[in-house]
C-alpha positions as a Markdown table, in Angstrom:
| # | Residue | x | y | z |
|---|---|---|---|---|
| 1 | Met | 46.8 | -29.8 | 23.7 |
| 2 | Asn | 45.7 | -26.5 | 25.0 |
| 3 | Thr | 42.1 | -25.6 | 24.5 |
| 4 | Leu | 40.4 | -22.4 | 25.3 |
| 5 | His | 36.9 | -22.5 | 26.7 |
| 6 | Thr | 34.9 | -19.6 | 25.5 |
| 7 | Pro | 31.6 | -19.2 | 27.3 |
| 8 | Thr | 28.6 | -19.3 | 25.1 |
| 9 | Pro | 26.6 | -16.1 | 25.4 |
| 10 | Pro | 23.1 | -16.6 | 26.7 |
| 11 | Ser | 20.4 | -16.7 | 24.1 |
| 12 | Pro | 18.3 | -13.6 | 23.7 |
| 13 | Thr | 15.1 | -13.8 | 25.5 |
| 14 | Leu | 12.0 | -13.3 | 23.5 |
| 15 | Pro | 9.1 | -11.3 | 24.8 |
| 16 | Ser | 6.5 | -13.4 | 26.5 |
| 17 | Gln | 3.8 | -12.1 | 24.1 |
| 18 | Pro | 4.5 | -11.4 | 20.5 |
| 19 | Ala | 3.6 | -8.0 | 19.0 |
| 20 | Val | -0.1 | -7.8 | 18.4 |
| 21 | Pro | -1.1 | -6.0 | 15.2 |
| 22 | Leu | -3.5 | -3.2 | 15.9 |
| 23 | Thr | -6.7 | -2.8 | 14.0 |
| 24 | Leu | -6.8 | 0.8 | 13.0 |
| 25 | Gln | -9.4 | 2.9 | 11.3 |
| 26 | Trp | -7.4 | 4.9 | 8.9 |
| 27 | Lys | -8.9 | 8.2 | 7.7 |
| 28 | Arg | -7.9 | 9.6 | 4.3 |
| 29 | Gln | -7.3 | 13.4 | 4.4 |
| 30 | Pro | -7.1 | 15.1 | 1.0 |
| 31 | Leu | -4.9 | 18.2 | 1.1 |
| 32 | Pro | -5.6 | 20.5 | -1.9 |
| 33 | Pro | -2.8 | 22.9 | -2.8 |
| 34 | Leu | -2.9 | 26.4 | -1.5 |
| 35 | Gln | -5.8 | 25.6 | 0.9 |
| 36 | Ala | -6.0 | 26.5 | 4.6 |
| 37 | Val | -4.0 | 24.5 | 7.1 |
| 38 | Gln | -6.0 | 21.6 | 8.7 |
| 39 | Val | -5.8 | 20.8 | 12.4 |
| 40 | Leu | -5.6 | 17.3 | 13.9 |
| 41 | Asp | -6.1 | 17.0 | 17.7 |
| 42 | Phe | -5.1 | 13.9 | 19.7 |
| 43 | Arg | -5.8 | 13.4 | 23.4 |
| 44 | Ala | -3.5 | 12.3 | 26.2 |
| 45 | Gly | -2.8 | 8.6 | 25.9 |
| 46 | Asp | -3.5 | 8.5 | 22.1 |
| 47 | Ile | -1.0 | 7.7 | 19.5 |
| 48 | Ala | -1.3 | 9.7 | 16.3 |
| 49 | Leu | -0.1 | 7.9 | 13.2 |
| 50 | Leu | 0.5 | 9.9 | 10.0 |
| 51 | Glu | 1.4 | 8.4 | 6.6 |
| 52 | Val | 1.6 | 10.3 | 3.3 |
| 53 | Glu | -0.1 | 8.5 | 0.5 |
| 54 | Gln | 0.5 | 11.1 | -2.2 |
| 55 | Gly | 2.4 | 14.4 | -2.6 |
| 56 | Arg | 4.4 | 16.3 | 0.0 |
| 57 | Val | 2.9 | 17.2 | 3.3 |
| 58 | Trp | 4.0 | 19.9 | 5.8 |
| 59 | Val | 3.4 | 18.9 | 9.4 |
| 60 | Thr | 4.0 | 21.0 | 12.5 |
| 61 | Cys | 3.2 | 20.4 | 16.1 |
| 62 | Asp | 2.0 | 23.2 | 18.4 |
| 63 | Gly | 4.7 | 24.1 | 20.9 |
| 64 | Leu | 7.6 | 23.0 | 18.7 |
| 65 | Leu | 9.8 | 25.2 | 16.6 |
| 66 | Glu | 10.6 | 22.6 | 13.9 |
| 67 | Asp | 8.5 | 21.8 | 10.9 |
| 68 | Tyr | 8.5 | 18.4 | 9.1 |
| 69 | Phe | 8.1 | 17.7 | 5.4 |
| 70 | Leu | 7.0 | 14.2 | 4.5 |
| 71 | Glu | 7.0 | 12.6 | 1.1 |
| 72 | Ala | 4.8 | 9.8 | -0.2 |
| 73 | Gly | 5.5 | 6.6 | 1.8 |
| 74 | Gln | 6.9 | 8.4 | 4.9 |
| 75 | Arg | 5.4 | 8.0 | 8.4 |
| 76 | Leu | 5.4 | 10.0 | 11.5 |
| 77 | Ser | 3.9 | 9.1 | 14.9 |
| 78 | Phe | 3.2 | 11.3 | 17.9 |
| 79 | Thr | 2.1 | 10.6 | 21.5 |
| 80 | Gly | -0.8 | 12.8 | 22.6 |
| 81 | Pro | -1.9 | 15.2 | 23.8 |
| 82 | Val | -0.8 | 16.9 | 20.6 |
| 83 | Arg | -2.3 | 19.3 | 18.1 |
| 84 | Leu | -0.9 | 18.9 | 14.6 |
| 85 | Arg | -1.3 | 21.3 | 11.7 |
| 86 | Val | -1.0 | 19.8 | 8.2 |
| 87 | Ser | -1.2 | 21.0 | 4.6 |
| 88 | Ala | 0.0 | 20.2 | 1.1 |
| 89 | Glu | 3.4 | 21.6 | 0.4 |
| 90 | Gly | 3.7 | 23.5 | -2.8 |
| 91 | His | 1.3 | 23.7 | -5.8 |
| 92 | Arg | 0.4 | 20.0 | -5.9 |
| 93 | Pro | -2.3 | 18.1 | -4.1 |
| 94 | Ala | -1.4 | 15.7 | -1.3 |
| 95 | Arg | -3.2 | 13.0 | 0.5 |
| 96 | Leu | -2.5 | 12.1 | 4.1 |
| 97 | Asn | -3.7 | 8.9 | 5.9 |
| 98 | Trp | -4.0 | 9.2 | 9.6 |
| 99 | Ala | -5.2 | 7.0 | 12.5 |
| 100 | Gln | -5.3 | 7.2 | 16.2 |
| 101 | His | -5.3 | 4.6 | 18.9 |
| 102 | Arg | -4.8 | 4.2 | 22.6 |
| 103 | Ala | -1.2 | 3.4 | 23.6 |
| 104 | Val | -0.9 | -0.4 | 24.0 |
| 105 | Ala | 2.3 | -2.1 | 25.2 |
| 106 | Gly | 3.7 | -4.5 | 22.6 |
| 107 | Ala | 1.4 | -3.4 | 19.8 |
| 108 | Ala | 2.7 | -3.3 | 16.2 |
| 109 | Cys | 1.4 | -0.6 | 13.9 |
| 110 | Pro | 0.3 | -1.7 | 10.5 |
| 111 | Pro | 0.8 | 0.5 | 7.4 |
| 112 | Ala | -1.9 | 2.7 | 6.1 |
| 113 | Pro | -4.1 | 1.2 | 3.4 |
| 114 | Ala | -3.2 | 2.7 | 0.0 |
| 115 | Ala | -4.4 | 2.3 | -3.6 |
| 116 | Ser | -0.9 | 1.6 | -4.6 |
| 117 | Gln | 2.2 | 1.0 | -2.4 |
| 118 | Pro | 4.6 | 3.9 | -3.0 |
| 119 | Lys | 8.3 | 3.4 | -2.5 |
| 120 | Ala | 9.4 | 4.7 | 0.9 |
| 121 | Ser | 11.8 | 7.6 | 0.6 |
| 122 | Ala | 14.5 | 8.6 | 3.0 |
| 123 | Pro | 13.3 | 9.7 | 6.5 |
| 124 | Thr | 12.9 | 13.4 | 7.2 |
| 125 | Gln | 16.2 | 14.8 | 8.5 |
| 126 | Gly | 16.5 | 16.4 | 12.0 |
| 127 | Ala | 15.4 | 15.5 | 15.5 |
| 128 | Leu | 12.1 | 13.9 | 16.1 |
| 129 | Pro | 9.4 | 16.0 | 17.7 |
| 130 | Arg | 8.6 | 15.8 | 21.4 |
| 131 | Gly | 6.2 | 13.0 | 21.8 |
| 132 | Ala | 7.2 | 11.4 | 18.5 |
| 133 | Ile | 7.6 | 7.7 | 18.7 |
| 134 | Ser | 8.9 | 7.0 | 15.2 |
| 135 | Ala | 9.6 | 8.5 | 11.8 |
| 136 | Ala | 10.3 | 6.5 | 8.7 |
């Protein structure tokens, strides 16, 4: 009887410390339609987290050519230093939740608090901005 010995692959190693949820202070930013663009500044070493609670939000980052349009439930994160410009897109009001924190290795970012949990829509198409760490 011939038997083949197939080596068992090693088990994946787990990180020595599990992801630690961050405690973030989310700020709710109303964005009325047809109002001036609002500026959000973040320092070097900060992580900027954006999550649209309601409506459609236009986001641009100083120094980049691309603009981003986020729907309710979508998120975008940037690594500072960064200056973001945000506004409601179109003729409807929007609401943006944003938070900032110092970059911490192994930290898990919780979702923004919302009155109701909207369904997440498809991610914004195109390349992520310089300094972006996630988009969903």
